[in-house]
N, C-alpha and C positions, 0 to 999 in steps of 0.2 A: 479520398482524392487529395492530392498535394497541391499547394499553391502554384508550383511550376507547371503542373498539368493544365490547370485552368488558364494560366497566363499565356501558355504556348498556343492556346486556341485563338488568341487575338491576332489580327493582321500585324505584319511586321512594322507598318508605318505607325501604328498606335504604340507598339512596344518601344520604338525608337523615340517618339515624342515623350512617352512617359519617362524614359531614362533621362532625357534632357530636362525634365521638370522635377527630378528628385525621386521618382518611383512611387508617386502617390497612388496611381492606379494599381500598381503591384501590391501595395499595402492593403488596399481595399479588397482586392481579389483574394488575398491571403485570409482575411476575415470571412469572406463568403465561402472559401474552400473549407475552412474549419467547420462551419455550420453544415455545409454539404456533406462532409465526412460523417458528422453526427447522424444526419438523416440516412445516409447510405448504410451505416452500421445498424441503425434501427430497422431498416428494411430487411437486411440480412438476418437480423434476429427474429423478425416476424416470419420470415420464410422458414427458418429453422423450427419455429413453434408450430408449424403445420404438421410436424411428424413426431410421433411418440418417442423415437430414438434420440432426437436432438433437441426437443423442446425443453424449456425451463421447468423447474420443479413445480412452480405454481400453476403451470398450464396443464399438468397431468390430470387433475380432477375434471377439468373442462373437456379434454379430449375423451376421458372416460364417459362423461355424460352423453357425448355424441353417439357412442356405440352402445349405450344402455348399461353402462357399468354401474352396479349397485354399491355405493360406498358403505362402509361399516358404520355402526351407530356413532362411534366416537370421532369420525372424521370431521363432523361439523364443529367440534370443539378445538380443532387445530388452530393455534393463534396465527393471524395473518402477518405477523412481523417477519422481517427478513433475517432474524438472528440465526446463528448456527444451530441452537437448540430447536427452534421452530422448523428449520429445514430437515433436521434429522427426524423429528416427530412426523412431519408430513410424508417423508419418504417411507416411514414405517407404516403409517395409516393407509396410504394409497401407493402401493408399489408400482413402479413404472412397468416392469415386465409383465405384471398381471393384467394391466390395462391393455398392453400390446397383444396379449394372447386371448382377450375376451371373446372375440368372434370365433377363433379356432376352438376354444374350449366348449362353446355351446354345441358344436358338432360332435363332441366326445362325451356329452353329458351322460352320467350314469355309469361310467366305467371306473373300476378301482384304480387303474393306472392314472387316470385324470386326477383323482383325489390326492394321490401322492405328489403329483406334479404341482397341484395347487398349494400343498404345504410348503414346497420349495419356493414357489413364486411369491406366495402371499406372506408367509412367516419366516422364510429362510430356515425351515426346520426339515431335516431328513425324516421321512415317514414311511410306514408300511400300512396299507389298507387291508383290513381283514373283514370278510363276510362270514358271519357266524352260522348262517343256515346250513352250509355243508358240513359243519362240525357237530350238528345235533345228532344224538344217538336215535336210531329208528329201529322199529321191529322189522326183521328181514322177511320179505315175502318168499317163502320156501317154494311155492309153485312156479315162480319165474326163474328160479336158479338154473334148471336144465335148459331152458329156452335161450337164454342170453348169458352165457357163462362169464364173459368179460365184464358186462355191466353188473352182474351179480357180485363178482369179486370186488368191484369198486364199492358197492354198497356194503359188503362185508367189512371192508377196511374202515368205512365210515362208522359203522355201528358196533365194532368189536370192542372188547375190553382192552385196557392198557397192557401192552406187551412189556414186561419187566426186563426182557432182554434188550430192548431198544433204549439203552442208557442215554443216548443223545436226545431222544424225544422226552425223556423224563427231566432232563435239564431245562427244557423249554416250557415246562408246565406253568401256566399262568401268564406267560409272556406273549409277545407278538408273533412268535414262531411256533406256538403250541398247535399241534395238529391232532390231538387226542379227542375222541368223541365225548360229548357232554350231554347231560339231560337239560331240558329246556328250563329257563328261569322266567318267572312271571314278571318281575319289574322290567320296565322299558330300558333300553340301552342308554338313552339320554336322560334318565330320571335324575332329578336334582338331589334327592335325599339318598336313595339306594339304587345303584345302577346294576341292572341285570344284563350281562353281556350276551349270554347264549340264548337267543330268541330268533324266531323266524325272520323278522324284519331288521335284525341287528346288524349294523355296520360300524366298525370303529376304525379310527385313524390313530395309530400308535406313532407318537412323535418323540424324537430325541432332542432335548434342549442342550445337552452338553456337547461341546465340540471335542474332537480328537486333535490335540496339539502335539506336534512332533518334537522329539529330542534326537538330533542326528549326530552319530559318531561321537558320542560323549563317553567319558570314562565311567565304567561301572564302579560301584563302591564295594570294597573288599571288607566284609565283616570278619572273616576268619581265614587267614591265608593258610594256616596249617590244615584246615578242613575244607578248603576250596569253596568257601561260601561267599556269594556276591549278591548284590541287589542292583536292579536296573537304575534306581534312583540314586543320584550322587549323594543325597543326604542320608542314605542308609535306611530309609523307611520303606515299608511295604507299599507298593503302588499297583493298582489294578491297571493292566494293559488294555488298551482300546484298539479297535479295528480302524485301520486307515481306509476310509470309504473309497470305492472305485465306482466310476460312472456306470449306470445301467446300460445294457447293450442296446435297448430299443425303447421307444416311448410307451410301448404296450407291456413292458416287463414289470413284474411285481417285485419290489425290493426284497432281497434276501440278506443274510448276515454280513455279506461282504460289501453291501451298498450303503450301510448305515454305520455311524460311530458307536457301535455297541461294545460292551465289555467282552473280552475274549475268555471263554471258559476252558477248562483243562481238556474236556472231551472234544470240544470244538477245535482246539489246537491240534489234538492228536489225530482227528479224522480229516482235517483240512489244513494240514501243515504247509502244503505247497501254496495255499492261498494266503497264508499269513506270514510266512517266514521268507526272508531274502532281501537283498538291496532294493529299496524303493517300495517295500511292503510294510506291514504293520510292525514287525520287529526283525532284528538281525543282530548277530553277535560276531565280533572279531576277536581274535587272540593275537596279540603282538601288534602288527602294523594295521592301523585303521584304514589305510589306503590300499591294503592288499586284499586278498581273497577272504571272504568270511568263512565261518565254520560251515561246512557243507550241509545240505539238507538231510543227508543220511546220518549225520552225526548229531542231530538235535532230536530230543525226545521230550514229550510233555509229561510232567510228573507233578505229584502233590508234595511240595516241600514245606508244608506247614509246620512240621516238627523236625525238619532236617534229618529225617530217618531214611530217606531214599538214598540208595547207593548206586551211582551210575556205573555202567559197564565201561571197560577200557575204551577210550576213543569217543565216548558219548558225552554230550553236554545236556543236562537236565534243565528245563525251563518251566517255571510255574507262572502262567500268565495272570492268575488271580491275585497272587501276592507280589509278583514282579521279582522273583528270586531266580538265581542261577547256581547250579552245583556242578562241579567237575568230578571226574573219577579220582579215586585215591591215588596219590603220588603222581598226579598229572596237573599240578598247580601251574598256571601260566607264569612264567618268569618275566615276561615283558609287558604285562598289563592286559586288561580286558576292556573292550570298547563295544558300545551297544547303540542301536537305534530302536526307539520305541515311541509309542503314542500314549498320552495320558489324557484323562477327561477333566475339563474345566469349563466353567460357564462362559467366560468372556476374555477379551484381550486385556488382562490385568496382571501386573507384576512382570518379572523377567520372563521372557519367552522368545521363541524363534519367529513369532508372528511379525508381520510387517508393521513397523512403527512409523508414523508420520514424522519426518525430520523437519526441523526449522529451516527456513531459507538460509543459504550460505551467504556470508558477508562478502561484499565486493572485494576482490583481490585475495580471497582466502587461499592459504597455502595447503599443500598436501599434508594430511594428518600423519602423526607418528603411528605406525601400525605395529601391533603386537599380536603374536600368535604363530601357529605353524607356517613355515615358509614365508615369514615376514622378516622385516629388518631387525625387529627386537623380539626376543623370546620371552622376556618377562616385563611386567608393568614397571618395576623399579628401574629397569634399563631405559625405558622410554621417558620416565620422569627425570632421571639424571641427564639424559641427552637434551631434553627440552630446557632444563635449568641451565645447562652449559650454553646452549644456543641463546637463551635469554640474556645471560650475562654478557656474552659476546655482542649481542645486539645493543645492549645498553652502552657498552664501551664504544661501539661504532657510532651510535647515536650521539654520544657526548663529543666525539671527535668531529662528527659532521656539523653539529651545532657550533663548535669552536671555529671551524673553517668558515662557516656562514657568517659568524660575527666578525671575523677578521676580514672577510671579503667585503662585508658591508662598510667597515671602517675605511678600507682602501678606496671604496667607491666614493665616500664622502670627501676625501682629500684629493681625489682626481679632478681634473679640469671638467667643469660642468659642460655636458653636451658632447664630449669627445668620445670616440669609439673605445679608447682605452678605459675610460671611466665606466662605460656600459659593460665591458667584458669583465672588469674587476668586480663589479657588483653581482655578476651571474653566479649561480650555485648549481650543484648537481642534485639529483634526486636523493631523498633520505633513505637510509637502509631499511629493508623490509623486515618487520618483526617475525619471529618464528610462529609456527602454527599453534593455535590454542587447543587443538583436538588431539586426543590419544584414542585411537580406535582399536578395539580388540576383536579379533576374528576367532571363529571356532567355538567349541564348547568345552575348552580346557578348564581345569581347576587351577587357579592361581593362588599360591600360598605365600607370596613374597611381599605384599603390600602391608605396611604398618603405619606409615606416616606420609602425609602430603603437606608440604609447606608452601604457603602462598604469600607473596609480597603484594603491596598495594598496587592497584592498577591491573592486576592479572585477572584473566578469565579462563579457567581451565575446564575443558569438557572431557570427561572420561566416559566413553560410550561403547556399546557393543555394535559390531557391524551388522547390517541387515541380514537376517537369517541365522543369527548366532545368539547363544545364551551363555556367556562366560560366567563362571562361578568364582567368587572371592571367598576362599576359606581362611578364616583368621584363626591360626593355631596358637596354642599356649606355649610360646617360645621361651618365655622367662617366668621364673617363679616368684619374683618380687614385685611384679606390677601387672596390671591387666593388659592384655595384648589386643586392644581395640584398633580399629582403623581410625587414626587420628588425622583430622583436617585442621591444621594450625595456621592461623593468620599471624605472620611475623610482625606486622606493623611497619616494616621497612619499605623504603621507596616512596615514590610520589603517586598521586592520583587517588581515586576513590578506593574504598575497601574492596578486597578481591572477591570474586564470585567463582563458584564451582558448580558444575552440572554433572550428575551421575545419571546415565541413560542406559536402560536395558540390562542391568546387572543383578545378579543374585548373590547376596552376602549372607554367609553363615559362619557359625563358630563363636563370634563375639559381636559387640555392638559397634556402631559408628559414632565417634565423638567429634564434636566441633568445638575448638578452643580459639581464644584470641580474637584478633581483629579480622573477622570474616563478615562480608556484607550480605551475601546471599548464597543459599544452598538450594539448588533445584534438583528434584528427584522426578525422573520421568520413566515410567514402566520399569520400576525397580522392585525387588523383593528383599527386605531385611527379615530373615526367617524368624517368626515369633518364637520366643523361647530359645533363641540361638541355634538350636539343633533339634532333630527329631529322633525318637526311638523307632523300633520296628512297627509299632502301632500308631504312629504319627502323634504320639504324645510329646509335648515340649520337654527338652532336657533341663532347661533352666527357666521355668515359667515366670519367675519374678524378676528376671534380669531385663534391662531395657534394650531396645533395638536401636534407638537414636538418643544421644545425649548432647545437650547444649550446655557447655560449661563456661560461664563467665564470658559470654560472647554476645555481641549485638546482632547476630545473624538473623536474617529473615528466611524462613523455610517455606518452600513452595513445592508441594508434592502433587503429582498428576498420575493417575492410573498406576498407583503403587500400592504395595502391601508392606506395612511396617509393624514392628513390634511396639512395645511400650515406648513412649516419648517422655523423657525426663528433662526438665528445664532447671538447671542448677545456677540460678542467678539471684542475687539479693534483691529484695523488694526496694531497697534504696537506690537501685540503678535508675539512670535517667529515663530510659524508655524500655517498656517490656518488649520481648521478642514478638515478632509477627509470624503467625503460623497459618498458612493457606493450604487447605486440602481440597482437592476436587477429584471425583471419580476414584477414590482411594479407600483403603481399609486400614484401621489401626486396631491391632489384635493384641490384647493383653493375655490371651490364652484362657481367660476365665472372666465371667462378668463381674466377679467380686474383686478382681485385681485391678490395679491402676493402669489405664491406657494412656492418659495424659496427666502428668502430675509434676510436682516439684520434689526436691529431696526430702526424705523422711516423711512422706505423705502430705507435705504442705502444698498449698496452691501454687501452681506453676506461674511464674511472673511472665505471662505471655497473653497475647490477645489472639483468640481462635477465630478463624474464618473458615467455614466448611460448606461445601456444596456437593451433594450426591456422594456422601461418604458414609461408610459403615464403621461404627466403633464398637468393639467387643471389650467392655471393661468400663471402669469408672473414669470420670473426667473431673479434675480439680484444676481450675484455671482462674487467672486474675480477672479477665473480662472476655467478652465475645463481640465479634462484629455481626455479620449476617451468617446464620446457620440455617440452611434450608435443604429440603429433600434428603434428610439424613436419617439413619437408623442408629440411635444411641442406646445400645443394649447394656446399660449400667447406670449407676447413680451419677448425676451431673450436679456439680456444685460450682457456681460462678460467684466469685467474691463481689464484683461490682455489677449490680443489676440495673443501674440507671442508664446503661447504653447497650446497644445491640438488640438483636431480635432472633427468635427461633420460630421458624414457620414450616408447615407441611413436613413435620418430622415425627418420629416415634421416640419417646423417652419415658422413663419411669415417672409416674405422677408426682411423687414426693421430691422431685429434683428442684434445686434452687437455681433459677435461670432468669434472664431478662424477660421482657414481654413475649408471650407466645401467641401464635396465630395458627389455628387449624392443625393442632398437634394431637397425635394419638398417644394414649387411649382416652384422654379426657374429652376429646371432641365427640367420640362415639358412645360415651356413657359408661366407661368402665373397662378394666383390663381383661375381664372374662371374654368380652366380645372382640377384643383386638389383641389377642395373644400373639407374641412375636416368636415364630418358630423358623429354624433354618434346617435345610437338608443336612448340613454338617457345619460345625463350628471349629473343626480342627483343620489347620492348614495341612495339605498333603492328601486329603480325602476328596474324591470326586463329589461335586456338589457343594464345595466350600463357599460359604456366604450366600448360597442360593436360598431364597425363601421357600419354605415347604408348601406343598399343595394344600395343606390343612389351614394355612393362614387365611383369615377372613379378608374380604375385599377391601375393608377399610384400611388394611395394612398393605395389601398387594397393589392397591390403586391410590395410595396415600400421598403421592407427590402432587405438585401443583398442576401438572399437565395430565394427571390420571395414570401415570406410570408408577412403578414401584420405587420408593425412595431407596437410598443407599448406593453402594458402589456399582451395582448392576443396573442402575437407572436407565442408561442409554441403550439397553437391549430392547426396551419398550415391549416387554413380553405381554402385558395385558392388552395393548393395542393389537399386537400380532395375533393373539388368541381370539380377540373379538372379530378381527377381519377373517380369520380362517373359519370360524363358526358361521359367519355370514355366507362365505363361499360354499361351505358344506350344505347349508340349507338350500342353496341355489342349484348345485350340481350333483347332489346325491341321487342315487337310483330311486325311481318312483316307488313310493310306498315304504321306503326304508327309514329306519330310525337311526340316526347317526350321532356319534359323540367323538370327543378327543380324549385320548388316554396318554398321559405323559409317562414315558418309559424312564427317562432320566431327568 
């Protein structure tokens, strides 16, 4: 309610007398109206809290209690604070859509389709429910065969031996889509030590933890133009292609291979090519114009290209989905380039990718960014940098002239007659010139090979970011033989104002390192990937494992990395410098490609003259640093040596016991009594392989739940996978078919 609305309700005589007395009543009503607005807003909020769709996050558990929702065991440990971390944990422990569907789910209790839907609602995991009783081999009743031929044939299919001619069925052995008959296993399906799947009461929920991330209309990497060999990955490494999941046709449908983000096999691609290939599907190939028609379905064949021995027929394109390779027929090499769309498996929104990234709020009066990419005003990043620098110089000249006119106008106003109209006019000035945009935005998934140096003057703030839905690649080539061709960010020290700042957002950098030199105040990395080891070979091994990914050379820069993957960080600054560099890492990974190589260090293996602050970060490699601030919820898979131990703290983290650190609190493995009980294992330590940085299922709970809030420490902390697993197990116990023994099996 506004003050005018309340004031207009008064009779006209009171409003007239109030105006004669200086508006005292109007001022009083404005205060009352302000408090009435607060009450009105609170009433509207209370009304919204009556409904699960619109209520606040903290109200969801209370509405769940009204309908008899059984919270998981860890929900009581959710902190009541209103921090962002607490809100994310609360949303993971008590999902809103599961509470909304509680009553409807009770009516469908005991159905396999409901178990799959619970996995999506509770844990946000695609799943397939499998009942093992129909897969048990049985002795066929011969006497009933002539009486009911159709039923007998079904029983024969259940109890028969494996048909070696059914190659597709053999590919599914041991997986969620295995339909071959098995003999009964004595251990229970949900046994803690040894699980026996195939039993009469056995029901398993197979879940996929890896997501299928798209790469849309990106250039393929040419390995050998003479032999027409290409890879889907622009880095040239082999990559397993994943299925782009499609929604299930009905709530009663049991998920198949097209409904989950499963790896695509060669036989699966050959038999269901129409389901996987084409625009908007799992993969697609263009030759020449990426905006034109793709290679037709009839021209694509699934093949085994592991040894590059397959020879395609004229007019055919061979695709290997297991290795992510493409081969053309001899003497049919594309002259205008090859473009691909595919999906790869990855655990979370980390590093450069096409996923939606939260953008910081735009500054008031922000101008249109400089756009780079296909059908944009600039085709190359260097063109946008040069255009912005020219606009910046022009703005500085205009600003100097405007300030000069303002000073002259002020001087004329002083000498003019006091109080005259001429004096007021002479003192007036126009608006100052508007500075150019600070943002350079890159669209598409092109490979840019032109950026070598970015020069920044004092007072500048440059943002080099990818457009939403894009993952541009900066490939730093070896252009010159007498110097390293890194991406250099140089602070010139010229101009006025504070030291310059630069933000890199959503970029993938490969080929060389990123160097920061000179007078630079801050480097912000958001959702970026600096490929560990500069580049990858076909087996995802780093090409230069000992080379750095980020170098700080004689600069006071403060580095802030969020949701990024970096190679080795080297701080080349003398210990005699006034202040050490400040390094802030959160929800990120520093990968030295080997736990015995340096992940954070100074030149020649010395301690980096820097202060490390890290939260929810995974470090693969050794750390040698001057000092630390707060290091919490981290996985430090390598020796840690901190020179100054009198300040800082390491808490709720995993690190080798012999490390030299400041005071520790609740750190593994020393907290649980030894490394044997708290071994740190990953699904993969190599960048480019699905499951990179994901904790293996064999990791003990002391590691998987070692963070302060009971989640896993490291870069994948905010997935809250332990909480999601606990919640799903609670729901399975509540909604499983009567008398069945249920369990959860992780496929990826």
